C-alpha positions as CSV (number, residue, x, y, z in Angstrom):
1,M,0.0,0.0,0.0
2,S,1.5,3.3,-1.1
3,R,1.9,6.1,1.3
4,K,0.1,9.3,0.8
5,P,2.4,12.2,0.1
6,K,2.7,14.6,3.0
7,K,1.1,18.0,2.6
8,P,3.7,20.3,0.9
9,T,4.9,23.4,2.6
10,E,4.3,26.8,1.1
11,K,7.9,26.9,-0.1
12,E,7.5,23.4,-1.7
13,L,4.3,24.5,-3.4
14,R,6.0,27.5,-5.0
15,Q,8.9,25.2,-6.1
16,M,6.4,22.7,-7.6
17,T,4.7,25.5,-9.5
18,E,8.0,26.8,-10.9
19,R,8.8,23.2,-12.1
20,L,5.5,23.1,-13.9
21,K,6.1,26.4,-15.6
22,K,9.4,25.1,-16.8
23,S,8.0,21.9,-18.2
24,K,7.9,21.4,-22.0
25,A,4.2,20.7,-21.9
26,Y,3.6,24.2,-20.4
27,R,5.2,26.1,-23.3
28,V,2.9,28.1,-25.5
29,A,2.6,26.0,-28.7
30,Y,3.9,28.6,-31.2
31,K,6.9,29.4,-29.0
32,D,7.8,25.8,-28.5
33,L,10.5,25.2,-31.1
34,E,10.8,21.5,-30.4
35,F,7.0,21.1,-31.0
36,M,7.1,23.3,-34.1
37,D,9.9,21.0,-35.5
38,L,7.8,17.9,-35.3
39,G,6.6,16.2,-38.5
40,I,3.0,16.8,-37.4
41,A,3.6,20.6,-37.4
42,R,4.8,20.7,-41.1
43,P,1.6,22.2,-42.5
44,Y,1.9,25.1,-40.0
45,R,5.6,25.6,-40.8
46,L,4.7,25.8,-44.5
47,Q,2.0,28.3,-43.9
48,L,4.3,30.5,-41.7
49,E,7.1,30.4,-44.3
50,L,4.6,31.5,-46.9
51,M,3.2,34.2,-44.6
52,K,6.2,35.9,-43.1
53,P,7.9,37.1,-46.3
54,E,4.5,38.2,-47.6
55,V,3.8,40.3,-44.6
56,L,7.2,42.0,-44.8
57,L,7.0,42.5,-48.6
58,R,3.7,44.2,-48.1
59,R,4.9,46.2,-45.2
60,N,7.7,47.5,-47.5
61,R,5.2,48.1,-50.3
62,I,7.0,45.8,-52.8
63,R,4.7,45.5,-55.7
64,S,6.8,43.9,-58.5
65,T,10.2,42.3,-58.9
66,I,12.7,41.2,-61.5
67,V,14.2,37.8,-60.5
68,V,17.8,37.0,-61.3
69,F,18.9,33.4,-61.2
70,G,22.5,32.1,-61.6
71,G,25.3,30.1,-60.3
72,T,26.9,30.6,-56.9
73,R,30.3,29.6,-58.2
74,I,30.6,32.3,-60.9
75,I,32.6,34.9,-59.1
76,E,33.9,38.3,-60.1
77,P,36.8,38.3,-62.6
78,A,39.6,39.5,-60.2
79,K,38.8,36.7,-57.7
80,A,38.5,34.1,-60.4
81,K,41.9,35.1,-61.8
82,A,43.5,35.0,-58.4
83,R,42.1,31.5,-57.9
84,V,43.6,30.3,-61.2
85,E,47.0,31.8,-60.3
86,S,47.0,30.3,-56.8
87,L,46.2,26.8,-58.2
88,R,48.8,27.2,-61.0
89,K,51.5,27.9,-58.4
90,K,50.5,24.9,-56.4
91,L,50.6,22.7,-59.5
92,D,54.0,24.0,-60.3
93,R,55.2,22.5,-56.9
94,K,53.2,19.3,-57.4
95,P,53.0,18.8,-61.2
96,N,51.6,15.2,-61.0
97,D,48.8,16.0,-58.6
98,K,45.6,14.9,-60.5
99,E,43.2,16.7,-58.1
100,L,45.1,20.0,-58.5
101,K,44.9,19.6,-62.3
102,R,41.2,19.1,-62.0
103,Q,40.7,22.1,-59.8
104,L,42.7,24.2,-62.2
105,R,40.6,23.1,-65.1
106,V,37.5,24.1,-63.2
107,A,39.0,27.4,-62.1
108,R,39.9,28.3,-65.6
109,S,36.3,27.5,-66.7
110,I,34.9,29.7,-64.0
111,L,37.3,32.5,-65.1
112,R,36.0,32.3,-68.7
113,K,32.5,32.7,-67.3
114,S,33.4,35.4,-64.8
115,H,32.3,38.2,-67.1
116,Y,28.7,37.1,-66.3
117,Y,29.3,38.5,-62.8
118,D,30.0,41.9,-64.3
119,E,27.0,41.6,-66.6
120,A,24.7,40.7,-63.6
121,L,26.2,43.6,-61.7
122,E,25.4,45.9,-64.6
123,F,21.9,44.5,-65.0
124,G,21.2,45.3,-61.3
125,R,22.5,48.8,-61.9
126,L,20.5,49.4,-65.0
127,V,17.2,48.2,-63.5
128,S,17.7,50.2,-60.3
129,T,18.6,53.4,-62.2
130,D,15.7,53.3,-64.6
131,C,13.2,52.4,-61.9
132,A,14.3,55.0,-59.4
133,D,11.1,56.9,-59.9
134,F,9.2,54.0,-58.5
135,D,10.7,54.6,-55.0
136,G,11.8,51.0,-54.7
137,H,8.4,49.5,-55.0
138,E,8.4,48.3,-58.6
139,F,10.8,46.1,-60.5
140,V,12.9,45.4,-57.4
141,I,15.9,43.2,-58.0
142,T,15.4,39.8,-56.4
143,T,17.8,36.9,-56.1
144,G,18.3,33.7,-54.2
145,G,20.4,35.7,-51.7
146,G,23.6,33.8,-52.1
147,P,27.0,34.4,-53.6
148,G,28.1,34.5,-57.3
149,I,25.6,35.8,-59.8
150,M,23.1,36.5,-57.1
151,E,25.6,38.7,-55.2
152,A,26.4,40.6,-58.4
153,A,22.7,41.5,-59.1
154,N,22.1,42.6,-55.5
155,R,25.4,44.5,-55.6
156,G,24.3,46.4,-58.7
157,A,21.2,47.6,-57.0
158,Y,23.1,48.4,-53.8
159,E,25.7,50.5,-55.7
160,E,22.8,52.6,-57.1
161,G,21.3,53.1,-53.6
162,A,18.3,50.9,-54.4
163,S,16.6,48.3,-52.3
164,S,16.9,44.6,-53.4
165,I,15.6,41.3,-52.1
166,G,17.4,38.1,-51.2
167,M,15.6,34.8,-50.7
168,N,18.2,32.5,-49.1
169,I,17.7,28.8,-48.3
170,T,19.0,26.7,-45.4
171,L,21.4,24.1,-46.7
172,P,23.6,21.4,-45.1
173,M,26.6,23.4,-46.3
174,E,25.8,26.7,-44.7
175,Q,25.1,29.5,-47.2
176,E,25.3,33.0,-45.9
177,P,23.4,35.8,-47.4
178,N,25.5,38.1,-49.6
179,P,26.0,41.5,-47.9
180,Y,24.4,43.7,-50.6
181,I,20.8,42.7,-49.8
182,S,18.5,45.2,-48.0
183,P,18.3,44.0,-44.4
184,E,14.6,44.4,-44.2
185,L,14.2,42.3,-47.4
186,C,16.6,39.5,-46.6
187,F,14.7,36.2,-46.1
188,N,15.7,32.7,-45.2
189,F,13.7,29.6,-46.2
190,H,13.6,26.0,-45.3
191,Y,11.3,24.8,-48.1
192,F,12.4,25.2,-51.7
193,A,8.8,25.1,-52.9
194,I,7.7,28.1,-50.8
195,R,10.8,30.0,-51.8
196,K,10.1,29.4,-55.5
197,M,6.5,30.5,-55.0
198,H,7.7,33.8,-53.5
199,F,10.1,34.2,-56.4
200,L,7.2,34.2,-58.8
201,L,4.4,35.9,-56.8
202,R,5.6,39.4,-57.8
203,A,7.9,38.6,-60.6
204,R,7.5,40.7,-63.8
205,A,10.6,39.2,-65.4
206,L,13.1,36.4,-65.0
207,V,16.8,36.5,-66.0
208,A,18.6,33.2,-65.8
209,F,22.4,33.4,-66.0
210,P,24.6,30.3,-66.3
211,G,24.3,28.0,-63.3
212,G,23.8,24.5,-62.1
213,F,20.9,22.4,-60.8
214,G,19.3,25.1,-58.8
215,T,19.3,27.6,-61.7
216,M,17.8,25.0,-64.0
217,D,15.2,24.0,-61.4
218,E,14.0,27.6,-61.0
219,L,14.1,28.2,-64.8
220,F,12.1,25.1,-65.8
221,E,9.5,25.8,-63.1
222,A,9.0,29.3,-64.4
223,L,8.8,28.1,-68.0
224,T,6.3,25.5,-67.1
225,L,4.1,27.9,-65.2
226,V,4.1,30.4,-68.0
227,Q,3.5,27.6,-70.6
228,T,0.5,26.3,-68.7
229,F,-0.9,29.8,-67.9
230,K,-0.5,29.4,-64.2
231,V,1.1,32.8,-64.1
232,R,0.6,35.8,-66.4
233,P,3.0,36.0,-69.4
234,L,6.3,37.6,-68.4
235,P,9.7,38.0,-70.1
236,I,12.2,35.2,-69.5
237,V,15.8,35.9,-70.6
238,L,18.4,33.2,-70.8
239,F,21.7,35.1,-70.3
240,G,24.6,33.7,-72.2
241,E,23.3,32.3,-75.5
242,A,26.2,29.9,-76.2
243,F,26.0,28.4,-72.7
244,W,22.3,27.8,-72.8
245,R,22.2,26.5,-76.4
246,K,24.9,24.0,-75.5
247,L,23.2,23.0,-72.3
248,I,19.6,22.6,-73.6
249,N,18.6,21.7,-77.1
250,F,15.1,23.1,-77.3
251,D,14.9,22.4,-81.0
252,F,15.4,18.7,-80.2
253,L,12.4,18.9,-77.8
254,V,10.3,20.4,-80.6
255,D,11.5,17.8,-83.1
256,E,10.7,15.0,-80.6
257,G,7.2,16.5,-80.1
258,T,7.6,17.0,-76.4
259,I,7.1,20.7,-76.6
260,A,5.3,22.9,-79.1
261,P,7.2,25.1,-81.6
262,E,5.7,28.2,-80.0
263,D,7.1,27.2,-76.6
264,R,10.5,28.4,-77.9
265,E,8.9,31.9,-77.9
266,L,8.5,31.8,-74.1
267,F,12.1,33.0,-73.7
268,V,14.8,35.0,-75.5
269,Y,18.6,34.9,-75.3
270,A,20.8,37.9,-74.3
271,D,24.6,38.4,-73.9
272,K,24.6,42.0,-72.6
273,A,22.8,43.5,-69.6
274,I,21.5,46.4,-71.7
275,D,19.9,44.0,-74.2
276,A,18.2,42.0,-71.5
277,W,16.8,45.1,-69.9
278,N,15.7,46.6,-73.2
279,Y,13.8,43.5,-74.0
280,I,12.0,43.6,-70.6
281,K,11.1,47.2,-71.2
282,Y,9.9,46.4,-74.8
283,F,7.8,43.5,-73.5
284,Y,5.8,45.9,-71.2
285,S,5.5,48.6,-73.8
286,T,4.3,46.5,-76.7
287,P,1.3,44.1,-77.1
288,N,2.8,40.6,-77.4
289,A,1.6,37.3,-78.9
290,R,-0.1,36.4,-75.6
291,G,-1.7,39.7,-74.9
292,T,-0.8,43.0,-73.2
293,V,0.3,42.8,-69.6
294,D,-0.4,45.8,-67.3
295,L,2.3,46.1,-64.7
296,F,0.1,48.1,-62.3
297,T,-3.0,45.9,-62.1
298,E,-4.0,44.4,-58.8
299,E,-5.1,41.1,-60.3
300,S,-4.0,38.1,-58.2
301,S,-1.7,35.4,-59.4
302,T,-3.1,31.9,-59.8
303,I,0.0,30.3,-58.2
């Protein structure tokens, strides 16, 4: 037969109450990070991740954006050249090192593409300069928030005194936001799907520079949404014609019957920042094959 616990003293009662207040069960649900991290809470995490950037974008009166995609590994020319020189010197000391040879080949390839960093920088400048009259509310440069091409586009806006948006993503290999993003418009996502939705909710143009899997993922999702009329028509620019033509044979897809011939008109190629920007301006000043788009309408997106 168990013994009844003795009646607690006033001090013991206060201590018992304090223990209760410190228990995990007592935490307010939305402040309980362990609870919010459970699988059962995933729908709420998705909703919060969709909601938080939307609230802050509205608070900052961001109405439209131009999204710039591109590789994190394409760095500015001076750094790319320094990387090649450093590896070349190492290889001189270890001429038979196969890994160093591989790294040098890659570094030289990045150096050949480093002019894209300068073009992305110039594109950010051009857009920000021409859209200065919109007080940072229209055609705001938006990137994935990381280094490389994304840094260049944010930097172009920064150097013109304009706001720009960065939508970073948590990754196993920690990716810091580049320093040129406006602090009040620097977001961090866990879910790629919600991040890509935010890329497109206000997008009025997409410019895809050379990149890897992430760039292609974002590009093909945008092409699919425009092709299937899930979003309003918008200009899509593939920057670096030689790169993209070698990477993706759209003519082959047409010949194979997997896309329609008119799907090749969903995008254009450009090799200069001014050409990409002029095409975007032309798109919004001229009726196009899929109808005129009014930048300033309040119509909601279907995505």
